[in-house]
Biopython code that builds the backbone (N, CA, C, O; Angstrom):
import numpy as np
from Bio.PDB.StructureBuilder import StructureBuilder

atoms = [
    (1, "MET", "N", (-21.807, -38.036, -23.307)),
    (1, "MET", "CA", (-20.400, -37.803, -23.480)),
    (1, "MET", "C", (-19.697, -38.285, -22.215)),
    (1, "MET", "O", (-20.122, -37.982, -21.100)),
    (2, "THR", "N", (-18.646, -39.018, -22.401)),
    (2, "THR", "CA", (-17.933, -39.586, -21.262)),
    (2, "THR", "C", (-16.508, -39.054, -21.187)),
    (2, "THR", "O", (-16.008, -38.439, -22.129)),
    (3, "ALA", "N", (-15.869, -39.300, -20.059)),
    (3, "ALA", "CA", (-14.469, -38.919, -19.892)),
    (3, "ALA", "C", (-13.613, -39.610, -20.956)),
    (3, "ALA", "O", (-12.644, -39.032, -21.448)),
    (4, "GLU", "N", (-13.968, -40.827, -21.303)),
    (4, "GLU", "CA", (-13.232, -41.540, -22.345)),
    (4, "GLU", "C", (-13.378, -40.838, -23.693)),
    (4, "GLU", "O", (-12.421, -40.757, -24.462)),
    (5, "ASP", "N", (-14.577, -40.333, -23.976)),
    (5, "ASP", "CA", (-14.817, -39.626, -25.242)),
    (5, "ASP", "C", (-13.926, -38.402, -25.396)),
    (5, "ASP", "O", (-13.363, -38.167, -26.466)),
    (6, "VAL", "N", (-13.801, -37.629, -24.332)),
    (6, "VAL", "CA", (-13.036, -36.373, -24.415)),
    (6, "VAL", "C", (-11.616, -36.515, -23.882)),
    (6, "VAL", "O", (-10.827, -35.572, -23.941)),
    (7, "ARG", "N", (-11.293, -37.693, -23.362)),
    (7, "ARG", "CA", (-9.958, -37.986, -22.827)),
    (7, "ARG", "C", (-9.546, -37.013, -21.725)),
    (7, "ARG", "O", (-8.420, -36.516, -21.687)),
    (8, "ALA", "N", (-10.506, -36.762, -20.827)),
    (8, "ALA", "CA", (-10.244, -35.855, -19.707)),
    (8, "ALA", "C", (-11.263, -36.103, -18.611)),
    (8, "ALA", "O", (-12.336, -36.654, -18.857)),
    (9, "TYR", "N", (-10.922, -35.697, -17.417)),
    (9, "TYR", "CA", (-11.830, -35.767, -16.287)),
    (9, "TYR", "C", (-12.148, -34.358, -15.826)),
    (9, "TYR", "O", (-11.294, -33.472, -15.858)),
    (10, "LYS", "N", (-13.399, -34.157, -15.394)),
    (10, "LYS", "CA", (-13.767, -32.852, -14.851)),
    (10, "LYS", "C", (-12.989, -32.645, -13.555)),
    (10, "LYS", "O", (-12.800, -33.588, -12.788)),
    (11, "PRO", "N", (-12.548, -31.441, -13.313)),
    (11, "PRO", "CA", (-13.007, -30.165, -13.828)),
    (11, "PRO", "C", (-12.314, -29.678, -15.095)),
    (11, "PRO", "O", (-12.449, -28.502, -15.431)),
    (12, "ALA", "N", (-11.583, -30.519, -15.809)),
    (12, "ALA", "CA", (-11.020, -30.088, -17.086)),
    (12, "ALA", "C", (-12.147, -29.602, -17.988)),
    (12, "ALA", "O", (-13.269, -30.103, -17.907)),
    (13, "GLN", "N", (-11.861, -28.647, -18.830)),
    (13, "GLN", "CA", (-12.918, -28.039, -19.635)),
    (13, "GLN", "C", (-13.255, -28.825, -20.905)),
    (13, "GLN", "O", (-14.139, -28.412, -21.655)),
    (14, "ALA", "N", (-12.581, -29.939, -21.162)),
    (14, "ALA", "CA", (-12.808, -30.679, -22.406)),
    (14, "ALA", "C", (-14.268, -31.082, -22.593)),
    (14, "ALA", "O", (-14.779, -31.026, -23.711)),
    (15, "HIS", "N", (-14.945, -31.487, -21.526)),
    (15, "HIS", "CA", (-16.362, -31.857, -21.637)),
    (15, "HIS", "C", (-17.196, -30.680, -22.118)),
    (15, "HIS", "O", (-18.066, -30.819, -22.978)),
    (16, "PHE", "N", (-16.914, -29.543, -21.551)),
    (16, "PHE", "CA", (-17.698, -28.354, -21.849)),
    (16, "PHE", "C", (-17.344, -27.794, -23.227)),
    (16, "PHE", "O", (-18.208, -27.257, -23.921)),
    (17, "GLU", "N", (-16.086, -27.915, -23.621)),
    (17, "GLU", "CA", (-15.691, -27.500, -24.959)),
    (17, "GLU", "C", (-16.372, -28.373, -26.015)),
    (17, "GLU", "O", (-16.787, -27.875, -27.061)),
    (18, "ARG", "N", (-16.486, -29.667, -25.741)),
    (18, "ARG", "CA", (-17.193, -30.566, -26.664)),
    (18, "ARG", "C", (-18.659, -30.180, -26.750)),
    (18, "ARG", "O", (-19.245, -30.179, -27.833)),
    (19, "LEU", "N", (-19.250, -29.854, -25.615)),
    (19, "LEU", "CA", (-20.641, -29.403, -25.588)),
    (19, "LEU", "C", (-20.821, -28.164, -26.457)),
    (19, "LEU", "O", (-21.767, -28.076, -27.240)),
    (20, "LEU", "N", (-19.908, -27.211, -26.312)),
    (20, "LEU", "CA", (-20.008, -25.982, -27.105)),
    (20, "LEU", "C", (-19.774, -26.236, -28.587)),
    (20, "LEU", "O", (-20.329, -25.532, -29.431)),
    (21, "SER", "N", (-18.958, -27.235, -28.910)),
    (21, "SER", "CA", (-18.734, -27.532, -30.330)),
    (21, "SER", "C", (-19.995, -28.097, -30.977)),
    (21, "SER", "O", (-20.157, -28.022, -32.195)),
    (22, "ALA", "N", (-20.888, -28.662, -30.166)),
    (22, "ALA", "CA", (-22.152, -29.196, -30.679)),
    (22, "ALA", "C", (-23.231, -28.118, -30.766)),
    (22, "ALA", "O", (-24.240, -28.299, -31.448)),
    (23, "HIS", "N", (-23.021, -27.005, -30.079)),
    (23, "HIS", "CA", (-23.964, -25.886, -30.057)),
    (23, "HIS", "C", (-23.163, -24.623, -30.325)),
    (23, "HIS", "O", (-22.050, -24.480, -29.819)),
    (24, "SER", "N", (-23.698, -23.727, -31.094)),
    (24, "SER", "CA", (-22.898, -22.585, -31.517)),
    (24, "SER", "C", (-22.675, -21.534, -30.434)),
    (24, "SER", "O", (-21.667, -20.829, -30.472)),
    (25, "LEU", "N", (-23.577, -21.411, -29.478)),
    (25, "LEU", "CA", (-23.437, -20.372, -28.457)),
    (25, "LEU", "C", (-23.657, -20.941, -27.064)),
    (25, "LEU", "O", (-24.478, -21.841, -26.886)),
    (26, "PRO", "N", (-22.922, -20.420, -26.060)),
    (26, "PRO", "CA", (-23.124, -20.908, -24.695)),
    (26, "PRO", "C", (-24.560, -20.742, -24.191)),
    (26, "PRO", "O", (-25.015, -21.529, -23.360)),
    (27, "ASP", "N", (-25.275, -19.732, -24.680)),
    (27, "ASP", "CA", (-26.635, -19.526, -24.168)),
    (27, "ASP", "C", (-27.649, -20.496, -24.764)),
    (27, "ASP", "O", (-28.834, -20.422, -24.442)),
    (28, "GLU", "N", (-27.195, -21.415, -25.639)),
    (28, "GLU", "CA", (-28.068, -22.462, -26.161)),
    (28, "GLU", "C", (-28.109, -23.671, -25.240)),
    (28, "GLU", "O", (-28.898, -24.593, -25.452)),
    (29, "VAL", "N", (-27.261, -23.668, -24.219)),
    (29, "VAL", "CA", (-27.182, -24.808, -23.309)),
    (29, "VAL", "C", (-27.331, -24.339, -21.862)),
    (29, "VAL", "O", (-27.126, -23.167, -21.545)),
    (30, "LEU", "N", (-27.684, -25.263, -21.015)),
    (30, "LEU", "CA", (-27.774, -25.024, -19.580)),
    (30, "LEU", "C", (-27.193, -26.249, -18.902)),
    (30, "LEU", "O", (-27.670, -27.365, -19.108)),
    (31, "HIS", "N", (-26.167, -26.044, -18.096)),
    (31, "HIS", "CA", (-25.557, -27.169, -17.405)),
    (31, "HIS", "C", (-26.131, -27.248, -15.991)),
    (31, "HIS", "O", (-26.146, -26.255, -15.264)),
    (32, "VAL", "N", (-26.597, -28.423, -15.611)),
    (32, "VAL", "CA", (-27.199, -28.650, -14.301)),
    (32, "VAL", "C", (-26.385, -29.720, -13.590)),
    (32, "VAL", "O", (-26.190, -30.812, -14.124)),
    (33, "ALA", "N", (-25.911, -29.412, -12.388)),
    (33, "ALA", "CA", (-25.107, -30.390, -11.650)),
    (33, "ALA", "C", (-25.006, -30.001, -10.185)),
    (33, "ALA", "O", (-25.418, -28.912, -9.786)),
    (34, "GLN", "N", (-24.449, -30.914, -9.390)),
    (34, "GLN", "CA", (-24.322, -30.714, -7.952)),
    (34, "GLN", "C", (-22.992, -30.092, -7.565)),
    (34, "GLN", "O", (-22.920, -29.390, -6.556)),
    (35, "SER", "N", (-21.944, -30.326, -8.328)),
    (35, "SER", "CA", (-20.615, -29.903, -7.905)),
    (35, "SER", "C", (-20.236, -28.526, -8.450)),
    (35, "SER", "O", (-20.149, -28.323, -9.661)),
    (36, "LEU", "N", (-20.015, -27.590, -7.532)),
    (36, "LEU", "CA", (-19.527, -26.279, -7.946)),
    (36, "LEU", "C", (-18.119, -26.408, -8.534)),
    (36, "LEU", "O", (-17.794, -25.752, -9.523)),
    (37, "PHE", "N", (-17.302, -27.238, -7.934)),
    (37, "PHE", "CA", (-15.912, -27.402, -8.361)),
    (37, "PHE", "C", (-15.808, -28.119, -9.704)),
    (37, "PHE", "O", (-15.144, -27.629, -10.617)),
    (38, "HIS", "N", (-16.462, -29.277, -9.830)),
    (38, "HIS", "CA", (-16.329, -30.097, -11.030)),
    (38, "HIS", "C", (-17.171, -29.611, -12.202)),
    (38, "HIS", "O", (-16.848, -29.908, -13.352)),
    (39, "ASP", "N", (-18.221, -28.886, -11.940)),
    (39, "ASP", "CA", (-19.150, -28.478, -12.993)),
    (39, "ASP", "C", (-19.335, -26.967, -13.090)),
    (39, "ASP", "O", (-19.234, -26.397, -14.176)),
    (40, "GLY", "N", (-19.600, -26.330, -11.978)),
    (40, "GLY", "CA", (-19.876, -24.898, -11.993)),
    (40, "GLY", "C", (-18.702, -24.070, -12.463)),
    (40, "GLY", "O", (-18.869, -23.168, -13.283)),
    (41, "ALA", "N", (-17.524, -24.358, -11.961)),
    (41, "ALA", "CA", (-16.339, -23.572, -12.332)),
    (41, "ALA", "C", (-15.987, -23.719, -13.815)),
    (41, "ALA", "O", (-15.835, -22.706, -14.497)),
    (42, "PRO", "N", (-15.854, -24.938, -14.338)),
    (42, "PRO", "CA", (-15.501, -25.028, -15.752)),
    (42, "PRO", "C", (-16.612, -24.531, -16.685)),
    (42, "PRO", "O", (-16.322, -23.924, -17.716)),
    (43, "ALA", "N", (-17.857, -24.777, -16.340)),
    (43, "ALA", "CA", (-18.955, -24.274, -17.169)),
    (43, "ALA", "C", (-18.944, -22.750, -17.183)),
    (43, "ALA", "O", (-19.007, -22.131, -18.245)),
    (44, "GLY", "N", (-18.864, -22.154, -16.007)),
    (44, "GLY", "CA", (-18.841, -20.699, -15.900)),
    (44, "GLY", "C", (-17.649, -20.080, -16.603)),
    (44, "GLY", "O", (-17.750, -18.995, -17.175)),
    (45, "GLY", "N", (-16.521, -20.769, -16.559)),
    (45, "GLY", "CA", (-15.319, -20.276, -17.221)),
    (45, "GLY", "C", (-15.470, -20.164, -18.728)),
    (45, "GLY", "O", (-14.755, -19.402, -19.378)),
    (46, "LEU", "N", (-16.404, -20.928, -19.278)),
    (46, "LEU", "CA", (-16.664, -20.876, -20.718)),
    (46, "LEU", "C", (-17.947, -20.132, -21.043)),
    (46, "LEU", "O", (-18.384, -20.114, -22.194)),
    (47, "GLY", "N", (-18.552, -19.520, -20.034)),
    (47, "GLY", "CA", (-19.770, -18.747, -20.272)),
    (47, "GLY", "C", (-21.028, -19.580, -20.385)),
    (47, "GLY", "O", (-22.044, -19.094, -20.882)),
    (48, "ILE", "N", (-20.985, -20.819, -19.938)),
    (48, "ILE", "CA", (-22.159, -21.697, -19.981)),
    (48, "ILE", "C", (-22.960, -21.483, -18.701)),
    (48, "ILE", "O", (-22.409, -21.628, -17.609)),
    (49, "PRO", "N", (-24.239, -21.144, -18.803)),
    (49, "PRO", "CA", (-25.062, -20.983, -17.601)),
    (49, "PRO", "C", (-25.107, -22.301, -16.810)),
    (49, "PRO", "O", (-25.169, -23.391, -17.379)),
    (50, "PHE", "N", (-25.073, -22.158, -15.491)),
    (50, "PHE", "CA", (-24.991, -23.319, -14.600)),
    (50, "PHE", "C", (-26.065, -23.234, -13.525)),
    (50, "PHE", "O", (-26.222, -22.207, -12.865)),
    (51, "VAL", "N", (-26.801, -24.328, -13.361)),
    (51, "VAL", "CA", (-27.768, -24.452, -12.271)),
    (51, "VAL", "C", (-27.175, -25.403, -11.254)),
    (51, "VAL", "O", (-26.759, -26.513, -11.586)),
    (52, "TRP", "N", (-27.143, -24.947, -9.995)),
    (52, "TRP", "CA", (-26.572, -25.747, -8.918)),
    (52, "TRP", "C", (-27.674, -26.526, -8.215)),
    (52, "TRP", "O", (-28.644, -25.947, -7.725)),
    (53, "ILE", "N", (-27.514, -27.842, -8.173)),
    (53, "ILE", "CA", (-28.397, -28.691, -7.383)),
    (53, "ILE", "C", (-27.712, -28.862, -6.033)),
    (53, "ILE", "O", (-26.825, -29.700, -5.871)),
    (54, "ASN", "N", (-28.137, -28.056, -5.073)),
    (54, "ASN", "CA", (-27.506, -28.004, -3.753)),
    (54, "ASN", "C", (-28.245, -28.964, -2.814)),
    (54, "ASN", "O", (-29.025, -28.537, -1.962)),
    (55, "ARG", "N", (-27.994, -30.235, -2.980)),
    (55, "ARG", "CA", (-28.682, -31.287, -2.229)),
    (55, "ARG", "C", (-28.475, -31.209, -0.721)),
    (55, "ARG", "O", (-29.330, -31.636, 0.055)),
    (56, "TYR", "N", (-27.348, -30.668, -0.321)),
    (56, "TYR", "CA", (-26.984, -30.708, 1.092)),
    (56, "TYR", "C", (-27.133, -29.361, 1.792)),
    (56, "TYR", "O", (-26.743, -29.215, 2.951)),
    (57, "GLY", "N", (-27.696, -28.378, 1.095)),
    (57, "GLY", "CA", (-27.913, -27.067, 1.698)),
    (57, "GLY", "C", (-26.629, -26.362, 2.089)),
    (57, "GLY", "O", (-26.591, -25.631, 3.079)),
    (58, "GLU", "N", (-25.579, -26.579, 1.314)),
    (58, "GLU", "CA", (-24.281, -25.991, 1.621)),
    (58, "GLU", "C", (-24.245, -24.509, 1.245)),
    (58, "GLU", "O", (-24.911, -24.093, 0.298)),
    (59, "PRO", "N", (-23.477, -23.722, 1.978)),
    (59, "PRO", "CA", (-23.285, -22.331, 1.555)),
    (59, "PRO", "C", (-22.360, -22.296, 0.341)),
    (59, "PRO", "O", (-21.466, -23.132, 0.210)),
    (60, "ASN", "N", (-22.574, -21.348, -0.526)),
    (60, "ASN", "CA", (-21.688, -21.172, -1.674)),
    (60, "ASN", "C", (-20.542, -20.266, -1.240)),
    (60, "ASN", "O", (-20.706, -19.050, -1.150)),
    (61, "LEU", "N", (-19.391, -20.855, -0.973)),
    (61, "LEU", "CA", (-18.223, -20.113, -0.522)),
    (61, "LEU", "C", (-17.245, -19.864, -1.664)),
    (61, "LEU", "O", (-16.058, -19.628, -1.438)),
    (62, "THR", "N", (-17.754, -19.920, -2.886)),
    (62, "THR", "CA", (-16.922, -19.728, -4.074)),
    (62, "THR", "C", (-17.325, -18.435, -4.770)),
    (62, "THR", "O", (-18.245, -17.744, -4.332)),
    (63, "ASN", "N", (-16.639, -18.118, -5.842)),
    (63, "ASN", "CA", (-17.022, -16.973, -6.671)),
    (63, "ASN", "C", (-17.908, -17.408, -7.840)),
    (63, "ASN", "O", (-18.192, -16.608, -8.732)),
    (64, "ILE", "N", (-18.337, -18.651, -7.840)),
    (64, "ILE", "CA", (-19.203, -19.186, -8.892)),
    (64, "ILE", "C", (-20.623, -18.704, -8.642)),
    (64, "ILE", "O", (-21.143, -18.837, -7.534)),
    (65, "GLU", "N", (-21.247, -18.146, -9.667)),
    (65, "GLU", "CA", (-22.596, -17.609, -9.536)),
    (65, "GLU", "C", (-23.568, -18.408, -10.403)),
    (65, "GLU", "O", (-23.725, -18.112, -11.588)),
    (66, "PRO", "N", (-24.221, -19.415, -9.825)),
    (66, "PRO", "CA", (-25.208, -20.170, -10.593)),
    (66, "PRO", "C", (-26.374, -19.267, -10.995)),
    (66, "PRO", "O", (-26.693, -18.302, -10.300)),
    (67, "VAL", "N", (-27.005, -19.591, -12.124)),
    (67, "VAL", "CA", (-28.180, -18.815, -12.538)),
    (67, "VAL", "C", (-29.386, -19.160, -11.678)),
    (67, "VAL", "O", (-30.340, -18.386, -11.594)),
    (68, "ALA", "N", (-29.340, -20.326, -11.039)),
    (68, "ALA", "CA", (-30.402, -20.741, -10.120)),
    (68, "ALA", "C", (-29.853, -21.838, -9.219)),
    (68, "ALA", "O", (-28.874, -22.507, -9.549)),
    (69, "VAL", "N", (-30.507, -22.008, -8.074)),
    (69, "VAL", "CA", (-30.132, -23.055, -7.123)),
    (69, "VAL", "C", (-31.402, -23.794, -6.725)),
    (69, "VAL", "O", (-32.411, -23.175, -6.387)),
    (70, "PHE", "N", (-31.347, -25.121, -6.767)),
    (70, "PHE", "CA", (-32.469, -25.963, -6.358)),
    (70, "PHE", "C", (-31.957, -27.009, -5.384)),
    (70, "PHE", "O", (-30.781, -27.373, -5.414)),
    (71, "GLN", "N", (-32.838, -27.488, -4.524)),
    (71, "GLN", "CA", (-32.416, -28.498, -3.549)),
    (71, "GLN", "C", (-32.348, -29.896, -4.153)),
    (71, "GLN", "O", (-31.669, -30.771, -3.617)),
    (72, "ASP", "N", (-33.051, -30.110, -5.268)),
    (72, "ASP", "CA", (-33.020, -31.415, -5.924)),
    (72, "ASP", "C", (-33.502, -31.257, -7.362)),
    (72, "ASP", "O", (-34.007, -30.203, -7.749)),
    (73, "LEU", "N", (-33.341, -32.309, -8.138)),
    (73, "LEU", "CA", (-33.748, -32.254, -9.543)),
    (73, "LEU", "C", (-35.260, -32.137, -9.695)),
    (73, "LEU", "O", (-35.740, -31.538, -10.657)),
    (74, "GLN", "N", (-36.007, -32.698, -8.765)),
    (74, "GLN", "CA", (-37.465, -32.584, -8.837)),
    (74, "GLN", "C", (-37.895, -31.122, -8.752)),
    (74, "GLN", "O", (-38.807, -30.703, -9.467)),
    (75, "SER", "N", (-37.256, -30.351, -7.897)),
    (75, "SER", "CA", (-37.576, -28.925, -7.776)),
    (75, "SER", "C", (-37.297, -28.202, -9.085)),
    (75, "SER", "O", (-38.066, -27.329, -9.486)),
    (76, "LEU", "N", (-36.224, -28.550, -9.743)),
    (76, "LEU", "CA", (-35.913, -27.962, -11.047)),
    (76, "LEU", "C", (-36.973, -28.372, -12.066)),
    (76, "LEU", "O", (-37.463, -27.529, -12.818)),
    (77, "ALA", "N", (-37.326, -29.635, -12.100)),
    (77, "ALA", "CA", (-38.343, -30.123, -13.048)),
    (77, "ALA", "C", (-39.687, -29.460, -12.806)),
    (77, "ALA", "O", (-40.419, -29.178, -13.756)),
    (78, "ASP", "N", (-40.016, -29.211, -11.565)),
    (78, "ASP", "CA", (-41.293, -28.576, -11.237)),
    (78, "ASP", "C", (-41.390, -27.161, -11.787)),
    (78, "ASP", "O", (-42.495, -26.656, -11.987)),
    (79, "MET", "N", (-40.258, -26.510, -12.034)),
    (79, "MET", "CA", (-40.253, -25.155, -12.588)),
    (79, "MET", "C", (-40.690, -25.155, -14.048)),
    (79, "MET", "O", (-41.174, -24.137, -14.542)),
    (80, "GLY", "N", (-40.530, -26.273, -14.745)),
    (80, "GLY", "CA", (-40.894, -26.349, -16.157)),
    (80, "GLY", "C", (-39.834, -25.725, -17.040)),
    (80, "GLY", "O", (-38.891, -25.101, -16.552)),
    (81, "CYS", "N", (-39.990, -25.894, -18.319)),
    (81, "CYS", "CA", (-39.061, -25.340, -19.296)),
    (81, "CYS", "C", (-39.490, -23.957, -19.706)),
    (81, "CYS", "O", (-40.659, -23.739, -20.023)),
    (82, "PRO", "N", (-38.553, -23.004, -19.707)),
    (82, "PRO", "CA", (-38.898, -21.667, -20.200)),
    (82, "PRO", "C", (-39.117, -21.713, -21.707)),
    (82, "PRO", "O", (-38.509, -22.528, -22.401)),
    (83, "GLN", "N", (-39.960, -20.864, -22.197)),
    (83, "GLN", "CA", (-40.246, -20.812, -23.639)),
    (83, "GLN", "C", (-39.340, -19.834, -24.310)),
    (83, "GLN", "O", (-39.424, -19.647, -25.524)),
]
sb = StructureBuilder()
sb.init_structure("model")
sb.init_model(0)
sb.init_chain("A")
sb.init_seg("    ")
for serial, (resi, resn, name, xyz) in enumerate(atoms, 1):
    if name == "N":
        sb.init_residue(resn, " ", resi, " ")
    sb.init_atom(name, np.array(xyz, "f"), 0.0, 1.0, " ", f" {name:<3s}", serial, name[0])
structure = sb.get_structure()
């Protein structure tokens, strides 16, 4: 899904609303991204669980509460998929 598809740029919620329209419940999806502002805030605002890829070891100075934090995508992949 692209910005052109939803006619919006993040942090607008249009991307996430489209995601939810494809899945009936927020707990059926998991959003993984690096940006708390562009991804964590809009995902969390719609009840979509968010995993923060904190590549730079930054402190979380926001009220956004990721369900997990990893330093890179490889660390997330190493955890495996929950059943």
